[in-house]
N, C-alpha and C positions, 0 to 999 in steps of 0.2 A: 401082580402088582396093579394098584388102582392108579387112575389117571393122576390124581394129586400126588401120589408117590413118584410117578414117572416125571411128573413136572419138576418136583423138588430135586430128584436126582439128576436130571438133565439140564436144569435151569431154563427149560422152554415152557412158555406160557401154556395153559391148558387149551386156550382157543387155538393156539397153533398145532397142538397135538391132534385135536379134532379135525383141524383143516388137513393135516398130513394124512389122517385116516380117510377123510372124504376124497382126497386125491389118489388113493390107493398106494400110498408110500408106507403106511404103518397099519398093522392089523391088531384088532382086539377081539376078545370073546365077550359076549354079554352074559352077565349073571341073570339068574331068575328074576331079580329085582331090577334088570334092565341097565345096571351099572357096567362100564367098560372095565375089562381086565386084561392086562397085558402080560406076555410071557417074560421069562427072566433076560431074554436077549433084546428087549425093546429099547434100553438104553443105548446099546450099541447100534442098533438101527436108527435111532434118533441122531446119533452122532454122525453116522454116515450120511443121513439126509442134510444135516447142517454143513457138513464138509462139501457136498455137492452144490448146495445152495450158496455157500461162500465162493465157490468157483464160478458163480454166475450162471449156472444151468437152470433152466425153467423145470417146474415140476413134471411136466409131460415127459421131458427127457429123463428126469431122475427116476420116475417110475420104471422105465425101461432098463435103467442101469442098476437098480437095486439088487436083481438076482445075480449080478455080475461080481459082486464083492466077494473077496476071498477071505472067509473067516469074519471076525468081528472087527477088524482093522479097516484102515482107509485104502487098502490095495484092491484095485480092480483088475479082473481078468484081462489078459492080453487082448482078447478078441474084441474089445471095445475101444482099442487105441485109435483106430481110424475114426471112430464116432467122436472121440474127444478131441482129435485133431481138427475135425470139421467144426465143432463147437469153438475151438481155440481161434481158429480162422475167422469164424462169424464174429467173435468178440473183437478181434483185431480190426475187422472191418468196421464195427460199431464204434470202437476208439478212434479211428481215422475220421469217421463222419463226425464224431463230437469235437474232435480237435479243429476240424474245419468250421463248424458251427461256432465253436468258441472264438475262432479268429475273425469270423464275420461279425459277431457280436461286438468284439472289441474294436474293430474298424468303425462299426456304427456308433458306438459310445464315444470314440476318439473324435469322429467327425461332428457329432453332436455337441461335444464339449467345445470344439474349436468354433462352431457356428453361434454358440450361446455366449461367447466371450464379448464383452463390450469392446467396440473399436475405439481406438484412441482418437480424439478429435484432431482434425487437420489444422496445421499452423496457418494463421491468417496472415 
């Protein structure tokens, strides 16, 4: 399968497919003309990559997890559960940090809005 065919079948941009390959997530074979050629299981691999990306995992982690998929589906081998739990914990921490940052920004905005309100003239 050529890269354009893989892009059409998966709905993933050609540049992203090249990026996945550069990151070691997807493999291709080069034809004598230098064109990329993917095996029949490439669409399933792209789906697995997209599933892990949607879960917020960085490509360096995805590269380590790719061999742990069971078949062509989204199921990962049980041996990676601890790793996934660690990623989930890290994501929870980032969400907490973002919530704190959001609250601080809201406080700043509220204080700024109060300070910029014109004050009512005092009665004489």
